[in-house]
C-alpha positions in Angstrom: 0.0 0.0 0.0 1.1 3.6 -0.6 2.5 5.6 2.4 -0.2 7.9 3.8 1.7 9.3 6.8 5.4 10.0 7.3 6.7 10.3 10.9 9.9 12.3 11.2 12.2 12.3 14.2 13.6 15.8 14.5 17.2 16.0 15.9 19.6 13.8 14.0 17.0 13.2 11.3 15.5 16.3 10.0 18.2 18.6 11.5 21.8 18.1 12.7 23.4 19.8 15.6 23.2 23.1 13.9 19.3 22.7 14.1 18.5 24.1 10.7 16.4 22.5 8.0 18.3 22.3 4.7 16.8 23.6 1.5 16.6 20.1 0.1 14.7 18.7 3.1 12.2 21.5 2.9 11.7 20.9 -0.8 11.2 17.1 -0.3 8.7 17.6 2.5 6.8 20.2 0.5 6.6 17.7 -2.5 5.3 15.0 -0.1 2.6 17.3 1.2 1.6 18.5 -2.3 0.9 14.9 -3.3 -1.4 14.4 -0.3 0.8 12.5 2.1 0.6 13.7 5.7 3.5 14.3 7.9 4.2 14.6 11.6 7.2 15.3 13.9 7.9 12.7 16.6 10.5 14.2 19.0 11.8 14.2 22.5 11.7 18.0 22.5 9.3 20.2 24.3 6.4 21.3 22.1 7.5 24.9 22.0 11.0 23.7 20.9 9.5 21.5 18.1 6.7 23.9 16.9 8.9 26.2 14.8 10.0 23.2 12.7 6.5 21.9 12.4 5.3 25.3 11.1 8.3 25.9 8.8 7.5 22.5 7.1 3.8 23.2 7.1 2.9 19.9 8.8 -0.8 19.7 9.8 -0.9 16.4 11.6 -0.6 16.3 15.4 2.9 16.8 16.9 4.3 14.1 19.1 6.8 15.5 21.7 8.4 14.5 25.0 9.1 11.0 23.5 5.4 10.5 23.2 4.2 11.9 26.6 2.4 14.7 24.8 0.5 14.7 21.5 -0.5 18.2 20.5 -2.9 19.5 18.0 -0.6 21.8 16.0 -3.2 24.5 15.1 -4.9 24.9 18.5 -2.0 23.7 20.6 -4.5 21.6 22.6 -3.1 18.5 24.2 -4.6 15.3 22.7 -2.5 13.1 25.0 -0.7 13.9 28.2 1.0 11.2 30.3 3.2 12.6 33.0 5.4 10.8 35.5 3.5 10.4 38.8 4.6 12.6 41.7 5.8 9.7 43.8 8.1 8.5 41.0 9.4 12.1 40.6 10.4 12.1 44.2 12.2 8.8 43.7 14.1 10.2 40.7 15.1 13.2 42.9 16.2 10.9 45.7 18.4 8.8 43.2 19.8 11.5 41.0 19.5 15.0 42.6 23.2 15.5 43.5 26.0 18.0 42.8 27.7 15.3 40.6 24.8 15.0 38.1 22.8 17.4 36.0 19.1 16.6 36.3 16.3 18.4 34.5 12.6 18.1 35.2 9.8 19.3 32.8 6.3 20.6 33.5 3.9 22.8 31.4 6.3 23.0 28.5 9.1 24.5 30.7 12.2 22.7 32.1 14.0 23.2 35.4 17.4 22.4 36.8 19.3 23.1 40.0 22.2 25.0 38.5 23.7 26.4 35.3 26.7 24.4 34.0 28.1 23.1 30.7 25.4 20.4 30.5 22.7 23.0 30.9 24.3 25.1 28.2 24.6 22.1 25.9 20.9 21.3 26.2 19.8 24.9 25.9 21.9 25.3 22.7 20.0 22.4 21.1 16.6 23.2 22.4 16.7 26.9 21.8 15.3 27.7 25.3 17.1 28.3 28.6 16.1 26.4 31.8 14.5 27.8 34.9 17.2 27.6 37.5 16.6 27.0 41.2 15.8 24.4 43.8 13.9 21.7 41.8 13.2 19.5 44.8 11.0 22.3 46.2 9.3 22.9 42.9 8.5 19.2 42.4 7.9 18.1 46.0 4.3 17.0 45.2 4.2 17.5 41.5 4.1 15.3 38.4 6.7 15.9 35.7 6.3 15.4 31.9 9.8 13.9 31.8 13.1 13.8 33.6 16.5 14.1 31.8 20.0 13.6 33.0 22.7 15.3 30.8 26.2 13.8 31.1 29.2 12.9 29.1 28.3 9.9 26.9 30.3 7.3 28.9 28.8 8.5 32.1 25.3 8.7 30.5 25.6 5.0 29.6 26.3 4.2 33.3 23.4 6.4 34.4 21.0 4.5 32.0 22.0 1.2 33.6 21.6 2.7 37.1 18.2 4.0 36.3 17.1 0.6 34.8 18.3 -1.1 38.0 16.4 1.3 40.3 13.2 1.7 38.3 12.9 -1.4 36.1 9.6 -1.2 34.3 8.2 1.6 36.5 9.6 4.1 34.1 10.3 4.2 30.3 14.0 4.9 30.1 15.7 5.8 26.8 18.5 7.7 25.1 18.2 10.4 22.4 21.5 12.1 22.1 24.4 10.1 23.6 24.6 12.7 26.4 20.9 12.4 27.4 19.2 9.8 29.6 15.5 10.3 29.5 12.9 9.0 31.9 9.1 9.0 31.4 5.9 7.4 32.4 6.0 3.7 31.6 3.0 3.9 29.2 5.0 6.3 27.0 7.1 5.8 24.0 7.2 7.3 20.4 5.6 4.2 18.9 2.6 4.3 21.2 2.0 8.0 20.4 2.5 7.4 16.7 -0.2 4.7 16.7 -2.5 7.1 18.5 -2.0 9.8 15.8 -2.4 7.3 13.0 -5.7 6.0 14.5 -6.9 9.6 14.9 -6.2 10.2 11.2 -7.8 6.9 10.2 -4.5 5.6 8.8 -3.4 2.0 9.3 0.1 1.5 10.6 0.9 -0.5 7.5 0.7 2.8 5.6 3.0 4.7 8.0 6.7 5.4 7.2 8.9 6.3 10.2 12.4 7.8 10.0 14.7 8.1 13.0 18.3 8.1 14.1 18.6 7.0 17.7 17.6 4.5 20.4 14.5 6.4 21.3 13.3 6.0 17.7 13.2 2.2 17.8 9.5 2.2 18.8 8.5 4.1 15.7 10.9 2.3 13.4 9.5 -1.1 14.6 5.8 -0.2 14.7 5.5 1.6 11.3 4.8 -0.3 8.1 8.2 0.9 6.9 10.9 1.8 9.5 13.9 3.7 8.2 17.2 4.4 10.1 19.4 7.3 9.3 23.0 6.6 8.3 24.2 8.3 11.4 22.1 6.0 13.7 23.9 3.6 16.1 24.5 0.1 14.6 21.8 -1.5 16.7 19.2 0.9 15.4 20.3 0.4 11.8 20.1 -3.4 12.2 16.5 -3.3 13.3 15.2 -1.0 10.5 13.7 -2.0 7.2 16.0 0.3 5.3 19.0 2.6 6.0 19.4 5.9 4.2 22.1 8.7 4.2 23.2 10.6 7.3 21.5 13.8 8.4 24.3 15.9 7.0 23.6 14.3 3.6 19.8 14.9 3.8 19.0 11.2 4.3 15.4 12.1 4.9 15.1 13.0 1.2 16.6 9.6 0.3 13.8 7.9 2.2 11.0 10.1 0.8 12.3 9.7 -2.8 12.5 5.9 -2.3 9.2 5.2 -0.5 6.9 8.2 -0.9 7.4 10.6 -3.8 5.9 9.6 -7.1 
C-alpha cells in the first residue's frame, strides 16, 4: 500500500546539531505534502521547541513530543494526549539523581527546570533553543508530576546512568537515550511508537501505511511499529540493524533519500 503518513524524528534526522532545515529537506517535504501524504514530527523535545520546525515545514498532523508523553494539535496547541510521571516517582528520581555530581532536568507545562547552570545546561539549551528555569527543583516538584526527567552527562557517564536508572526503576519508568549525552525517563506507558499509533488512528491511517524515520535508540519504537521503518545513516548500529532500510546521514539529507525511495511519485 502507498504511504499515507510519514513520521519524522527531529534531531539527528530532519536537522543536525546546527538545528537548521536544509533547502533540500524543505523541498522534499513540500513535495510530499503536495501529493497528499501527511507528515508529523515525533520528538523528545518540548512542544515549543518543536513547533517552529512543524510550522516551517507546514505539517498539519498532530505533533508528538516529549518522547510521546504529549500529543499536541498543531493548530490549536491543545493536548490530545498527556501522560506525565506520577509525583511519587518524581520524588524517587530526585532521591536517586539529585546531587551535585549530576545534571538533572525536570519538565512541566512546557518548561524545564534544573538546579544550576553548567556546561550540561548550556549544551541542552543550545540544542533546544530555550534556557532552563534555574533553582531548587526538589522544592518545585515536592508534590508535582513531571512530563519527563532528563540527565545530561558525558556519553560514557550517561551509559552508566542509564544502567543505574534501569536497575532502580525497572519497568516503572520508560528509560531511553536520544543524544548520547541524554538519559530520558518518562511514564511507563509512554514511547514514540505508542504515540504514533495514537496519531495514525486519529487520522484513520493503518500503521501499514506509515513510514517512520529516525536516528537513535528512542526512535526504535516508531521504526519497529511503522509499516516501513527507516534508520538514518548516522544511527547507532543496533538501530540500523532493526530498521527495514537505512538511508544517508542527516548531513547528507538522508530524509530525502527515504522520501524519494518510498513516498514521492
